[in-house]
N, C-alpha and C positions, 0 to 999 in steps of 0.2 A: 270301483275302488270307494271306499271314503274317506282316503287322504286324497284321490283325485277331486272327489266332491267336494274337499274342505278347500284344499287349493286353487278350484275353480271360484266358489266361493267368494273367498278373501280377493283372489285376482281381478275381481269386476270391480273393485273398489279402491283401484289405482288411483284415478283422479284426486277423490278425495283422500287418501292416504300420504300422496304428491301433497298437498296443500298442507295437511299436518306434520309434513317434515319440513315445512318451510318456516311454520312458526314455531316449531322446538328449534331449528335455527335461530332463528333471531331471539329466543326466549334463551338458548343454552351456550351458544357460540357466538363471541361479540361479533367478531369480524364481519360476521353475516350484517351487520346493524347498519353498516358502514357503504353494504353494496348497492347502487343504484336500484330502487322496486320493481324500475323494468325489466332489469337483469332477474331478481329472483322471480318475478310472475312468468316471464317469457325461460330464459335458456335455462335457469337454475332446476324450475320445475320442471320443464321437459326431462332434465338428466336424472331427476328423481323417479318420473315416471320408468323412464329405460330402465334403470336400475332396480326397481321394485318389480317388473316384468321379467327381468331376466332371475332375479331374485325367486320369485314364485314358479320358474318354467326348472330351473335348478334342483328345489323342491320335487315339487310331482315329477318331475324325472329323475331323482333318486344319483345325480353326476354335480360334476363341478364345471365353472361357467368357460365358454368354449372361448376360443381367442377372437370370435367376433362379437360376443359380448364382451369383451373385455376392452374392445378397441374403442368406446365411448369413451367409458372410463379413464383410459389411459389420456384420449385426447382432451376430455375434461381437465386432468391433472395438468399439462402441457399450458392449457390456457391458465390455468390458474397460477402457476408459477408465473408465465409472461405478465399478470395482473400483479405479483406479489400478494398473492394472498398466502399466510404461512401454512403451512405442509401442518402443522397441529389442527387447523381450524379445515384443512382439507379431508384428513382423515375422522374426526369426531363426527364431520358429516356423515359420511359411508356408516358409522357405527350406530350412530342415531336413524339410519335407514333401516338398517338390520332389525335394532330396536323395534322399531314402532311395525314392521313387518310380522315379528312377531309375536310383538302384544297384541297384535289383530287375530293374528293366525289361533292364540291362548284362548283370548274373547270368546271366536265363535266358533271354537271345537265341541262338537258334542261329545257326551259321556262315553258313546260307545267308539269315539275316534282319538281317547287319549291315549293309546298305546301308539299310535301312527303318530301321535304329535309329541309324546317320549322321543320316539325314535327321529324325528325330525330337528331334535335339538341340535346334534352334531354335525347334521347337516347345513344347519344355521352359522354354526362357529365357523368349518370351511369355507363358506363361502365368502364370509367377511375377510377370512385370513387372506384366500386367494386374492380378491378385489382390493383389500386395500394393499398386498405386497406388488400388485401390479399398479397401482394408481401412485403408490412411496417413488415407485423405480421411475418410470415416467414423471414424475413432478423435479426427483433430483438429475434426472439426463436434460430434461428441459432448463433448468436452475443451473445447473453446469454449463452448458449452452450458453445461456445467457450472459452468465460470467466470464467466461472467456472469450467473446465479443465484446462485453462492457469492459474488457479488460485492457484489451488490441486497442478500442475506441482512446480508451482513455491514456494509453501510452501514446499513440499516433498524436492525440492532442498536447500531451508535454512537448514531442519531440517538434510539431508546430510552432509554440511558444516559443522552444529555445531555438528556434531555424529561423524566427522573425515571419512565418508563413501564415496566410488566412485560418484560422480557427473558429470562427462563429459557428461556423455549419457541426463540427464535432462538439462543440458544447452545448450545441443545442440536442444531440442525441442522446447527450448522458446530462440534460440539464443545469450542466453547471451556468452561472453568472458568472460575464466575462470584465461587466462594467464596473469595477472595484479595482483598487490599489492593492498590490500584490509584493509581497516577500521573497528573494529566491534564497533557497540555503543550498548549497555546495556541500556534500558531505564525503570524507572520505572514513570507511569504518574499519577498524583494524581487527588483526585476526581472533579470533575464541579461539577458547584455547580446545572448544571438541574440535575444530578443523583439525589440528593437528594432532590430537591426541592417536596413538594407538592401537589398532581395534575399531577403530568409528569413522563411520563413511564423514568426510570431508566435505564432499559435495551435502549431503543431507542436512549435518551441521551450518553449513555455510545458509540453505535455505531458510533454517528453522530459524537465524540470524534476523536475517531479510525479514521476514514475518513480524518478527516479534517488534523490529525495528518500524516495520508499516502500520502496527497497529497502533505505536504509540502517536505516528503522526494521524492517523484518522482521527483518532479520539481528540487530538488537539483540534483540529479542524473542524470537527462533528460531522466527517465523512469521511469516503476515500479520496487521502489527499492525491495531487494531481502529482505524478513525478516520474523520471526513470530511477530505479534503485535496484543496484545488484549488491552481492556478496562484499564488493571493493568499497560502496557508495554509490555517488550519484546525486543526482537535480531534483529537489523539490520545491513544487511551488505553495505557498500559504496564502489565502488569503490575508489582507492586511487593516485592519480596522483604524489603523491609529496606532495601535501598540504593539504591533508584530515585533518592533525588534527588541523593545525593552522583554517582551515576553521568551527571547531565544534561548535565553541563557535557562533558563529552570526548563526549556523544552530539550534542549542537547543535554542536561543534565540526564534525562529521563529516557533520552536515546541512549545514551552510554551504559545506562543500566539495562535498557533490554538488549542492547549488543553484545557486552560481556566484554567489552572491550573498548579500549583508548580509539575517541571519535574526535577528528579534528573536523572545523564545518566553518565555512566562510558566507555571508550573507550580502543581499543588495537588497533595495526596495526600487519599485515602482510605479510611476503615478497613473500610468496610462497604459493599456493593455500593448499598444505597439511600442513600448520601451521595454516586454520584460526579455526580448530576446539581449539586449545591451545587459540589460541586470543579471541577466542569465550567465552571459559571458565575463560580466567584471568578478563573479563571485566567484567562478570558477577560474579566472585567475588568480584570483585572491589567493585561493585555495592554494593551487598549485605553487606560489611562491611561499605561502606558510611550509608546505613540507619539502621544499628545495633547501628553504632555510632551517629546518628541522625545529621549530618551534614547537613547545608542547601542547597536546591536545586541549581543545577549548573552543570558544567561536571566534571571530575575525572577520572587523571589516577593512573597506579599505582602508581608513586613517590609521590601520595597527599596521600597515605594509607599503606609508605612502611613498618613500624614498624609493623602495624598490620596483615599488609597480610602475612607477616614472618611466626608472633607470631600464625598464623593460620594454618600452614604448619602442617602436622603430623611428629611429630619426639618422642623421648624419653624426652627431655628438658621441653616441654610442661607441662604437669603434675608435675613435678619436679619445675618449675617456679611458677604456679598456689599455690602449695602445700609453698611458703616462707609466703602467708598470712593467713594461717591455724590458726596460733595459735589467727588470729582477729576475727575467726568467732564468738566466743562467744559473739562478744560486737560489734553488728552492727553499732553504732555511729563509730567505727574506722575505719572501712572499709569505712564509709560516710563522714568522716573527711577524709580520703587519698586519696577518689576521686575528694572533692572538692579542696583540697589541689593544685594536679599536673592541674586542671583544669582550676587553678587559677595562676599559673607558681609561684606556691610555694611563691607568695603574704598573707603575714598574714591579711592583714588587709581587704582585699577584701576576703578573706577565710573566716574567722569570719564573716562578713557580709550576705555572701551566705550563711553559716550555720546558722545565728542568735542565733551566741553567744559569749560571751566576750572575749576577744584574750586571758585572761589567761587560759579559759578554751580550748581553742584552744592548745596553748602552753604545756598546759599537757595533752591532746591527741596524739599530735605529741611526747611526749617524751613517752606516754605508747606503743606509735608505734613501738619506735625504740627500748623498752625493750624489747616486744614480737617477735620481728623478727630478731634483731642483725642487722636491716639496718639502717645506717645513712643518712636521704635525704639530710645533709650537703655536704656528700661528693659523687665523682661522681659515683662511681660504685653503693654505695648506692641508689643513685637517681635514677642511670639505671634501677637497678633490682626492685627497688619500685615500678617504672611506669611499666615496662613490665609486672611485675606480675598482677598489675592493669589491663592493659589491656589485657593482657590476661585470666585472672578472667573474666572481662567482656563480651570479644567473647564467652568466653567457655559457661558462662549460657545464 
């Protein structure tokens, strides 16, 4: 038949057409110019030949490509995903191949083969549609598998850094340089309004919030940020080039916008990789104190809760300090009065207003506190002990 002769003639030129495809890739698809010449002349050229042979076979036999013929394009697409070749570059290559094959058929067709050539046009489009669909699916499946593996390794690396465990092997798998200073950021993410909205999936809204926050952190780092993050918050490791802490307030503002909810954060730095676990613990401890003390949203460092931090460190003095207020336990109003008096910076008028009591009542309660504890807030030592004891008691409960 005439079209058999046409396909037979053109299919004998597969090696030449494959070479033309490589040249066209280099001219029209920028990414291919970055591939090694050895790969282009070897693996990529052989893939082009196989694709052209299958292309002409389906035209000659008036059929779609078989699963066996699609196996190699699928395998090739998975390899391109592993090599991080963009999907659009991969798909362009198959369209280029179809275009070159069709152009060769048109150029070689004899006048009496025109009808057969026109009838083959639809089959060419079906072939390209079928192959690119299979290639895109295989590429995305492999990319998803790679992303899942990288995500798991990234989380494992963050967990190892927080636990002070060896992390060099995990870092090498991700290509992360650990030989640098780091800032550790402990985050508490408030609840977005969509997480509580009637008729809205709270789980979906929470995941979207986390993705937005992660995107802000990734943009700040210039790469996927290391950390363990969920809807409630988490711990993130940020490379520190000497100015990380100065840039954190602006970063936190962006995080709060992305979260669409109040955000509290605590930060600590480490000059060495083996100090990261300690810095992470410090940042989380500072954040815990900020939450327990009901501080407003914002960024906090150790110096912002220095006294409270020290009072929560294990020591024999802690229980003795709390015991100073034990005589007040029988009268909760006295404990409430002491907390309010300290919170209002010893201002009697504001304290009385906060407690909704007459100033004389306040004076009576303050006198009873002195009588029962033996500590006078009008003296430096008495005030220091009362404040420390009240803080220690609050944190202990």
